[in-house]
Each structure stands twice: as structure tokens, then as C-alpha cells.
C-alpha positions as CSV (number, residue, x, y, z in Angstrom):
1,V,-64.6,39.0,10.9
2,Q,-66.0,42.0,12.7
3,L,-67.0,42.7,16.3
4,Q,-69.2,45.7,16.8
5,A,-69.5,47.1,20.3
6,S,-72.3,49.5,21.1
7,G,-74.4,50.8,24.0
8,G,-71.9,53.3,25.6
9,G,-72.9,56.8,26.6
10,L,-73.0,59.3,29.3
11,V,-74.6,58.4,32.6
12,Q,-74.7,59.7,36.2
13,A,-73.0,57.9,39.0
14,G,-75.3,55.1,40.2
15,G,-76.8,54.8,36.7
16,S,-76.9,51.7,34.4
17,L,-75.9,50.9,30.9
18,R,-76.0,47.8,28.7
19,L,-73.3,47.2,26.3
20,S,-73.6,44.9,23.3
21,C,-71.1,43.1,21.2
22,T,-72.4,41.8,17.9
23,A,-70.3,39.6,15.6
24,S,-70.2,38.9,11.9
25,G,-68.1,36.3,10.4
26,V,-67.7,34.2,13.5
27,T,-70.1,32.4,15.8
28,L,-69.5,33.8,19.2
29,D,-70.3,30.7,21.2
30,D,-67.3,29.1,19.5
31,Y,-65.1,31.6,21.2
32,V,-64.2,32.9,24.6
33,I,-65.6,36.5,24.7
34,G,-64.1,39.2,26.8
35,W,-64.8,42.7,27.8
36,Y,-62.0,45.1,28.4
37,R,-61.8,48.7,29.2
38,Q,-59.1,51.4,28.8
39,A,-59.3,54.7,30.6
40,P,-57.2,57.7,29.4
41,G,-53.6,57.3,30.5
42,K,-54.2,53.7,31.8
43,E,-53.5,50.3,30.5
44,R,-56.2,48.1,29.2
45,E,-57.8,46.1,31.9
46,G,-60.0,43.1,32.0
47,V,-63.6,43.4,32.9
48,S,-65.1,40.0,32.3
49,C,-65.2,36.9,30.2
50,I,-67.5,34.1,29.2
51,S,-66.3,30.7,28.8
52,K,-67.1,28.9,25.4
53,S,-67.2,25.4,27.1
54,D,-69.8,25.9,29.8
55,G,-71.0,29.6,29.5
56,R,-69.5,30.5,32.9
57,T,-68.7,34.2,33.4
58,Y,-65.9,35.7,35.4
59,Y,-65.3,39.2,36.5
60,E,-62.6,41.5,37.7
61,D,-63.1,41.9,41.5
62,S,-64.3,45.6,41.4
63,M,-67.0,44.6,38.9
64,K,-68.5,41.7,40.7
65,G,-72.0,42.3,41.7
66,R,-72.3,45.3,39.5
67,F,-71.6,44.0,35.9
68,T,-73.3,40.9,34.3
69,M,-72.2,39.4,31.1
70,T,-74.6,37.3,29.0
71,R,-74.6,35.7,25.7
72,D,-77.5,35.4,23.2
73,N,-76.5,32.7,20.6
74,A,-79.5,33.3,18.4
75,K,-78.5,37.0,18.0
76,N,-74.8,36.1,18.0
77,T,-74.5,38.9,20.5
78,V,-72.8,39.2,24.0
79,Y,-74.0,41.7,26.5
80,L,-72.5,43.6,29.4
81,Q,-75.1,44.9,31.8
82,M,-73.6,47.6,34.2
83,I,-75.3,48.8,37.1
84,S,-74.3,51.1,40.1
85,L,-71.8,52.8,37.8
86,R,-69.0,54.9,39.3
87,P,-66.9,57.7,37.8
88,E,-63.9,55.3,37.8
89,D,-65.8,53.1,35.4
90,T,-65.2,55.8,32.7
91,A,-63.4,54.2,29.9
92,I,-63.6,52.9,26.4
93,Y,-65.1,49.4,26.6
94,Y,-63.9,46.8,24.0
95,C,-65.2,43.3,23.3
96,A,-62.9,40.6,22.0
97,A,-63.1,37.0,20.8
98,G,-60.5,34.4,21.4
99,L,-60.5,30.8,20.1
100,M,-58.0,29.6,22.6
101,A,-58.2,32.3,25.3
102,L,-58.3,31.1,29.0
103,C,-61.5,32.1,30.7
104,G,-61.8,30.8,34.2
105,P,-59.4,29.7,37.1
106,T,-55.8,29.5,35.8
107,Y,-52.8,29.1,38.0
108,L,-50.1,31.3,36.5
109,S,-46.8,32.4,38.1
110,G,-47.9,31.6,41.7
111,T,-51.4,33.3,41.4
112,W,-54.9,32.4,40.2
113,E,-56.1,34.4,37.3
114,Y,-59.6,34.3,35.8
115,L,-59.6,36.6,32.9
116,P,-57.5,36.1,29.7
117,R,-54.6,38.4,28.8
118,P,-55.4,40.7,25.9
119,Y,-52.9,39.0,23.6
120,E,-54.9,35.8,23.8
121,F,-57.7,37.2,21.7
122,N,-57.9,36.9,17.9
123,Y,-60.4,39.6,17.2
124,W,-61.3,43.1,18.8
125,G,-64.2,45.4,18.4
126,Q,-63.7,49.1,17.9
127,G,-64.7,50.1,21.4
128,T,-67.6,52.1,22.8
129,Q,-67.2,55.0,25.2
130,V,-68.7,54.9,28.7
131,T,-68.6,58.1,30.7
132,V,-69.8,58.3,34.3
133,S,-70.3,61.7,35.8
134,S,-70.2,62.3,39.6
């Protein structure tokens, strides 16, 4: 099983990028797919996920309206379209696939959560660097 993330690069603030996550050895629509990112010195944080049951997408609050996640089953590829990029979006972006990951409204420890925890994923891609200059 291999997930290949690509599409990162250097872009100016306000610019756009489209990341791709292509899978081999698994069929992506059998899995919850998530995008995560990790900036230097920071913990990995959730960006978005797409549900395997109904294809709904969910986003971390700061990405809503700027990031759009889609899935192309024919190409076994998931995309993350990013617009209005900010310097704080600079990070390595990872895609992940989880058979039993929870993507969508989940009430845990007194709060509603919408993105899976990283440990819920079975497979991770190698990451693609996104750098946004000011």
C-alpha cells in the first residue's frame, strides 16, 4: 500500500495550490481520507477529511472557505485545492487513509470533533512541502 502526495511548492500569499494524493494497493473510496499538516516545531494538525460513507468533507475552522477536498474514484486520487494561502499555511502536508477513522461530527470528551485523530489512520503518504511567502 502506498500513498503518494504531490503538488506542493512555493507560492506567494494569496496564491493557490492543488495537492494530490494518489493511492496504490488500496481503493481510496473504501477509506476515510484525511489531509494533515505539520509546520516546523509544531504538532501535526488536521486539515480536512472526506467520509467514505457519503463523501462529505469536513475542515479545520481556519481552512473553511479556502480549502476544498475532492475525490476522483476513477483515478483513485484525492485532491486538496487551496486558495487564499497565508504564510501560516506553510507546512508539510500529508494524506492518510483510515479504514475505521471517524470523519464527521463525533462527540468526544464533551466537545464535538469533526476530523479524525492521526492514530486512526492505517496508511500515510510521505508528505509534500507547501511554502507560502509573504
